[in-house]
C-alpha positions as CSV (number, residue, x, y, z in Angstrom):
1,M,93.9,112.8,80.5
2,S,90.9,111.4,82.3
3,A,90.3,111.7,86.0
4,P,90.7,108.5,87.9
5,T,87.3,108.1,89.6
6,S,84.3,110.3,89.4
7,I,83.5,113.4,87.4
8,A,85.0,115.5,90.2
9,P,87.6,113.6,92.0
10,V,89.3,115.0,95.1
11,A,93.0,115.9,95.4
12,L,94.9,117.2,98.5
13,I,98.1,119.1,97.9
14,T,100.5,120.0,100.8
15,G,102.4,123.2,100.8
16,A,99.9,124.6,98.4
17,A,99.6,128.2,99.6
18,A,102.2,129.4,97.2
19,G,104.9,128.3,94.7
20,L,104.9,124.9,93.0
21,G,102.1,123.5,95.3
22,Q,99.8,126.3,94.3
23,I,100.6,125.8,90.6
24,I,99.9,122.0,90.9
25,A,96.6,122.7,92.7
26,A,95.6,125.1,89.9
27,E,96.4,122.6,87.2
28,L,94.4,119.8,88.8
29,H,91.5,122.2,89.5
30,A,91.6,123.3,85.8
31,H,91.1,119.7,84.8
32,G,88.1,119.0,86.9
33,Y,89.4,118.1,90.3
34,R,88.1,119.4,93.6
35,V,91.2,120.5,95.3
36,V,92.2,120.9,99.0
37,L,95.1,123.3,99.3
38,S,96.8,122.6,102.6
39,D,99.6,124.5,104.2
40,R,100.9,125.4,107.7
41,H,100.1,129.0,106.8
42,A,96.3,128.5,107.1
43,E,95.3,132.0,106.0
44,A,97.4,131.8,102.9
45,A,96.0,128.4,102.0
46,V,92.4,129.7,102.4
47,A,93.3,132.7,100.2
48,A,94.9,130.5,97.5
49,A,91.8,128.3,97.5
50,A,89.5,131.3,97.2
51,A,91.5,132.6,94.2
52,L,90.7,129.3,92.4
53,D,87.0,129.2,93.4
54,P,85.5,132.1,95.5
55,S,82.4,130.0,96.1
56,G,84.3,127.2,97.8
57,Q,82.5,124.6,95.9
58,T,85.6,123.1,94.2
59,A,88.6,124.5,96.2
60,L,89.2,124.4,99.9
61,G,92.0,125.8,102.1
62,L,93.1,123.9,105.2
63,A,95.8,124.2,107.9
64,L,98.2,121.3,107.8
65,D,101.6,121.0,109.4
66,V,103.1,118.0,107.7
67,S,105.4,117.1,110.6
68,H,102.3,116.1,112.6
69,K,100.4,112.8,111.9
70,S,97.4,114.3,113.7
71,D,97.3,117.1,111.1
72,F,97.1,114.6,108.2
73,E,94.4,112.7,110.0
74,A,92.4,115.9,110.6
75,A,92.9,117.0,107.0
76,L,91.7,113.6,105.7
77,A,88.6,113.7,108.0
78,S,87.8,117.3,106.9
79,T,88.2,116.4,103.2
80,R,85.9,113.3,103.6
81,A,83.3,115.3,105.5
82,R,83.3,117.9,102.7
83,W,83.7,115.9,99.5
84,G,84.2,112.2,100.3
85,Q,87.3,110.1,99.9
86,P,90.2,111.8,98.2
87,S,91.8,109.9,95.4
88,V,95.0,111.9,95.0
89,L,97.6,113.1,97.5
90,V,100.4,115.4,96.3
91,N,103.2,115.5,98.9
92,N,104.7,118.9,97.9
93,A,105.5,120.7,101.2
94,A,109.2,121.3,101.7
95,L,111.7,123.5,103.4
96,T,114.5,124.5,101.1
97,L,117.7,125.7,102.7
98,T,121.2,126.3,101.3
99,T,123.3,126.4,104.4
100,P,126.9,125.3,103.7
101,L,127.6,121.8,104.9
102,M,129.9,122.5,107.8
103,S,127.6,125.2,109.1
104,I,124.4,123.2,109.3
105,S,123.4,122.8,113.0
106,P,121.8,119.5,114.2
107,E,118.6,121.5,114.9
108,E,118.5,122.8,111.3
109,F,119.2,119.4,109.9
110,E,116.4,117.8,111.9
111,Q,114.0,120.6,111.0
112,V,114.5,120.1,107.3
113,L,114.1,116.3,107.5
114,R,111.1,116.7,109.8
115,I,109.2,118.7,107.2
116,N,110.5,117.2,104.0
117,L,111.0,113.5,104.7
118,R,108.9,112.9,107.8
119,G,106.1,114.9,106.2
120,T,106.1,112.8,103.1
121,F,106.2,109.6,105.1
122,L,103.2,110.6,107.3
123,G,101.2,111.7,104.2
124,C,101.9,108.4,102.4
125,Q,101.1,106.5,105.6
126,V,97.8,108.2,106.5
127,F,96.4,108.7,103.0
128,G,97.9,105.5,101.7
129,A,96.0,103.5,104.3
130,A,92.7,105.3,103.5
131,M,93.2,104.8,99.7
132,A,94.1,101.1,100.2
133,E,90.9,100.6,102.1
134,A,89.0,102.3,99.3
135,G,90.8,100.2,96.7
136,H,92.1,103.2,94.7
137,G,94.4,106.1,94.9
138,R,97.3,108.1,93.5
139,I,100.1,109.5,95.6
140,I,102.7,111.8,94.0
141,N,105.7,112.8,96.0
142,L,107.8,115.8,95.1
143,A,111.4,114.7,95.1
144,S,114.3,116.6,93.5
145,L,117.4,116.5,91.4
146,A,119.2,117.2,94.6
147,G,118.3,113.8,95.9
148,Q,119.8,112.1,92.9
149,N,123.1,114.0,92.5
150,G,123.8,115.1,96.1
151,G,122.7,118.6,95.4
152,T,124.7,121.4,93.7
153,A,123.0,124.6,95.1
154,S,120.8,123.2,97.9
155,G,121.9,122.2,101.4
156,A,123.0,118.7,102.4
157,H,119.9,118.3,104.6
158,Y,117.6,119.2,101.7
159,A,119.4,116.8,99.3
160,S,119.3,114.0,102.0
161,S,115.6,114.5,102.6
162,K,114.8,114.3,98.9
163,A,116.9,111.2,98.5
164,G,114.9,109.7,101.3
165,I,111.7,110.6,99.5
166,L,112.8,108.6,96.4
167,T,113.3,105.6,98.6
168,L,110.1,106.0,100.5
169,T,108.3,106.2,97.1
170,K,109.5,102.8,96.2
171,I,108.7,101.3,99.5
172,F,105.1,102.6,99.6
173,A,104.6,101.7,96.0
174,R,105.5,98.1,96.7
175,E,103.3,98.0,99.8
176,L,100.2,99.5,98.2
177,A,100.4,98.3,94.6
178,A,98.1,95.2,95.1
179,R,95.5,97.4,96.7
180,G,94.9,99.8,93.8
181,V,97.2,102.6,94.9
182,T,100.1,103.9,92.9
183,V,103.0,105.9,94.4
184,N,105.3,107.9,92.2
185,A,107.8,110.7,92.5
186,V,108.5,113.7,90.3
187,A,112.2,114.9,90.6
188,P,112.5,118.4,89.2
189,G,115.7,120.2,88.7
190,P,115.9,124.0,89.5
191,M,112.6,125.7,88.6
192,E,111.9,129.2,87.6
193,L,110.2,130.1,90.8
194,P,110.6,133.1,93.2
195,S,111.3,130.7,96.0
196,V,114.3,129.2,94.1
197,R,115.8,132.6,93.3
198,A,115.2,133.7,96.9
199,A,116.8,130.5,98.4
200,V,119.8,130.2,96.1
201,P,122.4,133.1,96.1
202,P,123.1,134.4,92.5
203,E,126.7,133.4,92.8
204,R,125.6,129.8,93.2
205,L,122.6,129.9,90.9
206,E,124.2,131.3,87.8
207,P,126.9,128.6,87.5
208,L,124.2,126.0,88.1
209,I,122.2,127.4,85.2
210,K,125.2,127.3,82.9
211,A,125.8,123.6,83.9
212,I,122.2,122.7,82.7
213,P,122.5,121.5,79.1
214,V,119.4,123.5,78.0
215,Q,120.9,126.5,79.7
216,R,117.8,127.7,81.7
217,L,115.6,126.9,84.7
218,G,112.6,124.6,84.3
219,N,109.0,125.6,83.8
220,P,107.1,124.6,87.0
221,Q,103.9,124.4,84.9
222,F,105.3,121.2,83.3
223,V,105.8,119.7,86.7
224,A,102.2,120.3,87.4
225,R,101.3,118.6,84.2
226,M,103.4,115.6,85.1
227,V,101.5,115.4,88.4
228,L,98.2,115.6,86.4
229,L,99.3,112.6,84.3
230,L,100.4,110.5,87.2
231,A,97.0,111.2,88.9
232,S,95.1,110.0,85.8
233,A,93.5,106.6,85.1
234,E,96.0,106.2,82.2
235,A,98.9,106.1,84.7
236,D,97.7,102.9,86.5
237,F,100.7,100.9,85.4
238,A,103.2,103.5,86.6
239,T,104.3,103.1,90.2
240,G,107.5,103.3,92.2
241,A,109.2,105.5,89.6
242,A,111.0,108.8,89.7
243,W,110.0,111.0,86.8
244,D,112.9,113.4,86.0
245,F,112.6,117.0,84.7
246,N,116.0,118.6,84.9
247,G,117.1,120.0,81.5
248,G,119.5,117.1,81.0
249,I,121.8,117.9,84.0
250,F,121.2,114.4,85.4
251,M,120.8,111.5,83.0
252,R,120.3,107.8,84.0
């Protein structure tokens, strides 16, 4: 898969200090991208970037709270100052909670949507405008199976935020398509990640695994490869789509 612009294009990944975001950043970096690993935990983002490239020539860690537009604007400015215009944005940052429906407080509901849905909206808006001005860009949003089937182990606020991301993806894709920017979503099912096993109690996770036709959790490395494909020049005809990876538990 070829990179979309130069020999060393630039990609910014949110929520990249650990977990799936870190895996995506590593995959892009391994295929020739200069990567900006952003996270609200700045020290962890810097450490994750240093693990990819201690010299700092091809990996950069930045503080970014996705609930603030000013943070996206600052991250864009810092990226441009360091390496020029980024050609890829991966909106990965998310808060995953499994609070039972009737126990979710209004404050918790708003917190999850502020990070997951508002954060994706702000990233698409700030980076989408910059990419449209440049005439090229790839935005990949991390949605979820939960946003398609209403959630089985995740909380209602998480599922609602991911459903909103699927809709935002279509709206931004339509808005930016004529200006050289594609916007797609990847919708994974439950992944084999420490964060998943920590967030979902065993008594809820085990029945979920049994309900998956392939009878196991997904490999997050494949999600990273899907992101790599959608970031490539070959994916220029793919936009506004949700790319499923769920072991057959949800089929359209």
